[in-house]
C-alpha positions as CSV (number, residue, x, y, z in Angstrom):
1,M,-4.6,13.1,-12.5
2,R,-2.9,13.9,-9.1
3,L,-3.8,11.8,-6.1
4,P,-3.4,13.1,-2.6
5,R,-0.4,11.8,-0.8
6,W,-1.5,9.5,2.1
7,G,1.9,8.2,3.2
8,R,4.8,6.5,1.7
9,V,6.8,3.2,1.5
10,L,10.2,3.4,3.0
11,A,13.1,0.9,3.2
12,W,13.7,-0.3,6.7
13,S,17.0,-1.7,8.0
14,S,15.3,-4.0,10.5
15,G,12.0,-5.8,10.4
16,P,10.3,-6.7,7.1
17,A,12.7,-4.5,5.0
18,W,9.8,-2.2,3.9
19,M,7.4,-0.2,6.0
20,V,4.4,2.1,5.3
21,V,4.2,5.4,7.1
22,D,1.4,7.9,7.3
23,P,1.7,11.5,6.2
24,D,3.3,12.4,9.5
25,F,5.9,9.6,9.0
26,A,4.4,7.4,11.8
27,V,4.6,3.7,11.1
28,V,1.2,2.1,10.4
29,P,1.2,-0.9,12.9
30,P,-1.3,-3.2,11.2
31,I,0.6,-3.0,7.9
32,T,3.9,-3.4,9.6
33,E,2.6,-6.6,11.3
34,F,1.3,-7.9,8.0
35,L,4.6,-7.2,6.2
36,A,6.6,-8.8,9.0
37,D,4.5,-11.9,8.7
38,L,4.9,-11.9,5.0
39,A,8.7,-11.4,5.2
40,A,8.9,-14.4,7.7
41,R,7.7,-16.7,4.9
42,P,9.8,-17.7,1.9
43,T,8.9,-14.5,0.1
44,S,11.3,-12.2,-1.8
45,A,12.0,-8.7,-0.6
46,A,10.5,-7.4,-3.9
47,S,7.2,-9.1,-3.1
48,V,7.1,-7.5,0.3
49,R,7.8,-4.1,-1.3
50,S,5.0,-4.7,-3.8
51,Y,2.5,-5.6,-1.1
52,A,3.6,-2.5,0.8
53,Y,2.8,-0.3,-2.2
54,D,-0.5,-2.1,-2.7
55,L,-1.5,-1.5,0.9
56,L,-0.5,2.2,0.6
57,R,-2.8,2.6,-2.4
58,W,-5.6,0.7,-0.8
């Protein structure tokens, strides 16, 4: 099964280390805010990445 591509998760040199962008490569602000909040807590970068992919799929 092939699913449509709705965006992607990219590594980010500043901020929460991972970001979700839409198909036009524009950052999705609510997700960026959530990931920044998550990264500010004692959370591993791998967990932030995992949440980014979960939010992309959602």
